[in-house]
C-alpha positions as CSV (number, residue, x, y, z in Angstrom):
1,M,0.2,0.4,0.0
2,E,1.0,3.4,-1.0
3,Y,0.6,6.6,1.7
4,L,0.5,10.0,0.7
5,Q,0.2,13.0,3.7
6,L,-3.0,14.4,4.1
7,G,-2.3,17.9,2.6
8,R,0.0,20.1,3.9
9,S,-0.9,18.3,7.6
10,G,1.8,15.7,8.6
11,L,-1.3,13.0,8.9
12,R,0.1,9.8,6.4
13,V,-3.0,8.4,4.7
14,S,-3.6,4.9,2.2
15,R,-3.7,6.4,-1.5
16,I,-7.1,4.4,-1.2
17,C,-9.7,5.4,1.1
18,L,-12.3,3.0,2.4
19,G,-15.9,4.3,2.2
20,T,-18.7,3.2,4.3
21,M,-21.8,4.6,2.9
22,N,-23.2,1.0,2.4
23,F,-22.9,-0.2,5.5
24,G,-26.1,-0.9,7.2
25,A,-27.8,0.6,4.3
26,T,-27.0,-2.3,1.2
27,T,-24.2,-3.9,3.2
28,P,-25.4,-5.9,6.4
29,E,-23.3,-5.7,9.4
30,G,-21.9,-8.7,9.1
31,E,-20.5,-8.3,5.3
32,A,-19.2,-5.0,7.0
33,H,-17.2,-5.9,9.6
34,E,-15.7,-8.6,7.1
35,I,-14.6,-5.4,4.7
36,M,-13.4,-3.3,7.4
37,D,-11.2,-6.2,8.4
38,Q,-9.7,-6.6,4.9
39,A,-9.4,-3.5,4.4
40,L,-6.7,-3.0,7.4
41,E,-5.4,-6.4,6.1
42,L,-4.4,-4.4,2.7
43,G,-2.8,-1.5,4.3
44,I,-6.0,0.8,4.3
45,N,-5.6,2.8,7.1
46,F,-8.5,5.5,5.9
47,F,-11.6,5.4,6.4
48,D,-14.6,7.6,6.0
49,T,-18.0,7.6,7.3
50,A,-20.5,10.6,8.0
51,N,-23.1,10.8,11.0
52,G,-25.9,10.8,8.3
53,Y,-24.8,7.3,6.7
54,G,-27.2,4.2,7.5
55,G,-30.1,4.2,4.9
56,K,-33.2,5.7,7.0
57,A,-31.8,4.2,10.1
58,R,-29.7,7.9,10.5
59,G,-25.9,7.1,12.2
60,L,-26.2,3.1,12.2
61,T,-23.2,3.3,10.0
62,E,-21.3,5.0,12.7
63,E,-22.8,2.4,15.3
64,I,-21.6,-0.6,12.8
65,I,-18.1,1.0,12.6
66,G,-18.2,1.5,16.8
67,R,-19.1,-2.2,17.2
68,W,-16.4,-3.1,15.4
69,F,-13.9,-0.9,16.8
70,A,-15.3,-2.3,20.3
71,E,-14.2,-5.9,19.1
72,D,-10.2,-5.0,19.4
73,A,-9.0,-1.8,20.5
74,D,-5.9,-2.2,18.2
75,R,-7.9,-1.7,15.3
76,R,-8.7,2.0,16.0
77,Q,-5.2,2.7,16.7
78,K,-4.6,1.9,12.9
79,V,-7.4,3.2,11.3
80,V,-7.0,7.0,10.5
81,L,-11.2,7.6,11.1
82,G,-13.5,10.7,9.3
83,T,-16.5,11.4,9.6
84,K,-19.0,14.3,8.8
85,V,-21.1,16.8,10.0
86,F,-24.0,18.4,8.9
87,A,-27.3,15.9,8.1
88,T,-30.6,16.8,10.0
89,M,-30.7,14.1,12.3
90,S,-34.2,15.0,13.6
91,D,-37.2,17.8,13.1
92,W,-35.7,19.8,16.1
93,P,-34.5,23.4,14.2
94,N,-30.9,22.6,15.4
95,D,-30.0,19.4,14.6
96,G,-28.6,20.0,11.6
97,R,-25.8,22.2,9.5
98,L,-23.3,24.3,10.9
99,S,-24.2,26.3,14.0
100,A,-21.7,26.1,16.9
101,R,-23.8,23.7,19.0
102,H,-25.3,21.4,16.2
103,I,-21.3,21.4,15.2
104,V,-20.5,20.2,19.4
105,A,-23.3,17.9,19.7
106,S,-22.5,16.0,16.3
107,C,-19.4,15.5,17.4
108,E,-20.4,14.4,21.0
109,A,-22.9,11.6,19.2
110,S,-20.5,10.5,16.3
111,L,-18.0,9.9,19.5
112,R,-20.5,7.9,21.2
113,R,-21.8,5.7,18.4
114,L,-18.0,5.4,17.1
115,Q,-17.0,3.9,20.5
116,T,-14.1,6.2,20.2
117,D,-12.2,9.3,22.0
118,R,-11.6,11.3,19.3
119,I,-12.8,12.3,15.4
120,D,-8.8,12.2,13.6
121,L,-10.9,14.2,10.3
122,L,-14.0,16.4,11.0
123,Q,-15.5,17.3,7.8
124,M,-18.2,19.4,7.0
125,H,-20.5,17.4,4.5
126,H,-21.5,20.8,3.0
127,V,-21.2,24.5,3.5
128,D,-23.6,26.9,5.5
129,R,-23.9,30.2,3.9
130,N,-26.0,31.2,6.9
131,C,-23.4,30.1,9.2
132,P,-20.0,32.5,9.8
133,W,-16.9,31.3,9.7
134,E,-16.0,32.7,12.9
135,E,-18.8,30.7,14.4
136,I,-17.3,27.2,13.0
137,W,-14.1,27.5,13.7
138,Q,-15.5,28.6,17.4
139,A,-16.5,25.2,17.2
140,M,-13.8,23.3,16.0
141,E,-10.8,25.4,18.0
142,M,-12.9,23.9,21.2
143,L,-13.4,20.3,19.9
144,V,-9.6,20.1,19.0
145,T,-8.6,21.6,22.4
146,Q,-10.3,19.2,23.8
147,G,-8.6,16.5,22.1
148,K,-11.7,15.6,20.5
149,V,-11.1,16.3,16.9
150,V,-7.4,16.3,15.6
151,Y,-7.8,18.0,12.0
152,V,-10.8,19.4,10.2
153,G,-11.8,19.0,6.4
154,S,-14.9,20.4,4.2
155,S,-16.7,18.2,1.6
156,N,-19.0,19.7,-1.5
157,F,-17.4,23.0,-0.8
158,A,-16.4,25.6,-3.9
159,G,-13.1,26.7,-4.2
160,W,-14.7,30.1,-2.7
161,H,-15.6,28.7,0.1
162,I,-12.1,26.7,0.7
163,A,-10.2,30.0,0.2
164,Q,-13.1,32.0,2.8
165,G,-12.3,28.7,5.2
166,N,-8.8,28.9,5.0
167,E,-7.7,32.5,5.6
168,S,-10.6,32.9,8.5
169,A,-9.0,30.0,10.1
170,H,-5.7,31.7,9.6
171,R,-6.5,34.8,11.4
172,R,-7.3,33.0,14.7
173,N,-3.9,31.0,13.8
174,L,-5.5,27.8,13.4
175,L,-4.2,24.5,10.8
176,G,-8.0,25.0,8.8
177,L,-9.2,22.7,6.4
178,V,-6.5,20.4,5.4
179,S,-8.7,18.0,3.0
180,E,-12.2,18.8,0.7
181,Q,-14.5,16.2,-0.3
182,S,-15.5,16.5,-3.8
183,V,-17.6,14.5,-6.6
184,Y,-14.7,14.0,-9.0
185,N,-14.1,11.1,-12.3
186,L,-13.3,11.2,-15.7
187,L,-17.1,12.0,-17.0
188,F,-17.2,15.0,-13.8
189,R,-14.2,17.3,-13.6
190,T,-16.0,20.3,-12.5
191,V,-13.5,20.5,-9.9
192,E,-10.6,21.3,-12.1
193,L,-11.5,24.8,-12.6
194,E,-11.4,26.0,-8.9
195,V,-11.6,23.4,-6.8
196,L,-8.7,21.2,-7.0
197,P,-6.9,24.8,-7.7
198,A,-7.6,25.7,-4.6
199,C,-6.9,23.1,-3.1
200,R,-3.4,23.0,-4.2
201,H,-2.9,26.6,-3.3
202,Y,-3.9,25.8,0.4
203,G,-2.5,22.5,0.5
204,V,-5.8,20.4,1.4
205,G,-5.8,17.3,0.1
206,L,-8.6,16.3,-2.4
207,I,-10.6,13.0,-1.9
208,P,-12.3,12.4,-4.6
209,Y,-15.5,10.4,-4.4
210,S,-18.0,8.6,-6.9
211,P,-14.7,7.5,-8.8
212,L,-16.8,5.4,-11.1
213,A,-19.7,8.0,-11.8
214,G,-22.3,5.8,-9.9
215,G,-21.0,2.5,-11.4
216,V,-21.0,4.2,-15.3
217,L,-17.0,3.9,-15.6
218,A,-17.5,0.5,-14.5
219,G,-18.0,-1.2,-18.0
220,V,-22.3,-0.6,-18.2
221,L,-22.1,-1.6,-22.5
222,R,-20.4,-4.7,-21.5
223,G,-24.1,-6.2,-20.3
224,E,-22.3,-6.2,-16.8
225,K,-24.7,-6.6,-13.8
226,G,-25.0,-4.3,-11.1
227,E,-27.6,-3.0,-9.1
228,R,-26.6,0.8,-9.1
229,R,-24.9,0.2,-12.9
230,Q,-28.6,-0.6,-13.6
231,S,-30.5,2.0,-11.6
232,D,-32.5,4.4,-12.9
233,R,-30.6,6.8,-11.9
234,A,-27.8,5.5,-14.3
235,R,-30.0,4.9,-17.5
236,P,-30.4,8.7,-18.6
237,R,-26.7,8.9,-17.6
238,I,-25.5,5.9,-19.4
239,E,-27.5,7.3,-22.3
240,A,-26.5,10.9,-22.2
241,H,-22.8,9.6,-22.6
242,K,-23.2,6.9,-24.5
243,S,-20.3,7.7,-27.4
244,K,-17.9,8.7,-25.0
245,L,-18.5,5.6,-23.0
246,E,-18.1,3.2,-26.1
247,L,-14.8,4.8,-26.6
248,W,-13.6,4.5,-23.0
249,E,-14.6,0.9,-23.2
250,K,-12.8,0.2,-26.4
251,F,-9.6,2.0,-24.8
252,C,-10.1,0.0,-21.8
253,A,-10.0,-3.3,-23.9
254,E,-7.1,-2.6,-25.6
255,F,-5.4,-1.8,-22.9
256,A,-6.1,-5.2,-21.1
257,E,-8.0,-3.5,-18.2
258,E,-10.7,-3.3,-16.3
259,P,-12.6,-0.2,-16.6
260,A,-12.9,0.4,-12.9
261,T,-9.1,0.1,-12.4
262,V,-8.4,2.4,-15.4
263,A,-10.8,5.4,-13.6
264,L,-9.3,4.9,-10.3
265,S,-5.6,4.8,-11.4
266,W,-6.5,8.2,-13.5
267,L,-7.1,10.1,-10.5
268,L,-4.7,8.7,-8.4
269,H,-2.2,10.0,-11.4
270,Q,-3.8,13.8,-11.2
271,E,-1.7,15.8,-9.3
272,G,-3.2,17.0,-5.5
273,V,-5.8,14.0,-5.4
274,T,-4.8,12.1,-1.8
275,A,-7.0,9.4,-2.2
276,P,-10.2,8.3,-3.9
277,I,-13.3,6.9,-1.9
278,V,-14.0,3.2,-2.7
279,G,-17.3,2.7,-1.1
280,P,-17.6,-1.1,-1.2
281,R,-20.7,-3.3,-1.3
282,T,-19.3,-6.8,-1.3
283,L,-15.8,-7.7,-0.3
284,S,-14.7,-8.7,-4.0
285,Q,-15.7,-5.1,-5.0
286,L,-12.5,-3.9,-2.2
287,T,-10.0,-6.5,-3.4
288,G,-10.3,-6.0,-7.0
289,S,-9.4,-2.7,-9.0
290,P,-8.3,-0.6,-6.3
291,L,-5.3,-2.4,-5.5
292,R,-4.6,-2.9,-8.9
293,A,-5.2,0.6,-9.7
294,L,-2.7,1.1,-7.3
295,Q,0.2,-0.3,-9.3
296,L,-1.1,0.6,-12.9
297,N,0.8,3.2,-14.7
298,L,-0.7,5.4,-17.1
299,D,2.1,7.2,-19.4
300,S,1.4,10.7,-20.9
301,S,-0.2,9.1,-24.0
302,S,-2.5,7.1,-22.1
303,L,-3.6,10.3,-20.2
304,A,-3.8,12.1,-23.1
305,Q,-5.6,9.5,-25.2
306,L,-8.2,10.2,-22.1
307,D,-8.3,13.6,-21.8
308,A,-9.6,13.2,-25.7
309,I,-12.1,10.7,-25.0
310,F,-13.4,13.1,-21.6
311,P,-12.8,16.3,-22.4
312,G,-11.8,18.5,-18.7
313,P,-13.0,21.9,-18.6
314,G,-10.6,23.1,-20.4
315,G,-7.9,25.8,-19.9
316,A,-5.5,26.7,-17.4
317,A,-7.4,26.7,-14.3
318,P,-8.9,28.8,-12.5
319,E,-8.9,31.2,-14.9
320,A,-10.3,29.1,-17.3
321,Y,-13.6,30.4,-17.5
322,A,-12.3,33.9,-18.4
323,W,-10.5,33.4,-21.7
């Protein structure tokens, strides 16, 4: 397994991040425990979850991880644990978003569910336009001082928000954001315009989610079966990008690699990307393409071919929109 520092922090994380969104929602607890066991055996030390994960039972995913930690104390010491705050957890008006009250209460609740004394990376799941940065950093600073949070990250932030957040943190002499979790894959490259340049400038590690575009980049035209690939949500996306997907799957076949492997490898070749999130529903989905992607080298010619199939936003970012 390869390891990189998370942004400008000194924290070293595996180049593959284990996403747990399926745990409890589609993956039974026993299988989820097996997946986490295997992840550690493979050297994956970076686990990502959220307070709102668990399907209809919000918080269930954290509880599943917590019970796994409770079975063996050594597991917690090996894992770099990231969770999130923002989701509305009840009908009460202050049980969601990024008020200082909710950040603190959400952190305490996550600690209980996860059966741990600290969260290594507390990520804001979305920007809260109605909450001032001074309030957010006041809450985060208190949690860090108390030892309940070690690092702070963001998710679904624009480049402007990353700049705002880090400049506000710097005024308080805080470390600020060390990571940003964004949707990023060959089909959806919008982050290259401003988010990725902002991350590079501020030393924020980018953690891409949906690296296979909801399964669309995993070989859908070959007739492979898969719940997400064949879902009603995926079908319009497949039809809209069918010509690109035909070229994509032809490229992968000629390259003699599985499409999912190439898609993950492409992300690993992008400057500023720390660790794509792989969210397996089954054990086999963890042990296949992610490991091969770490070994796969895409030369400049191959990368150029992929750019031709899936053009990015175009131009030198972040000024590309202006020219």
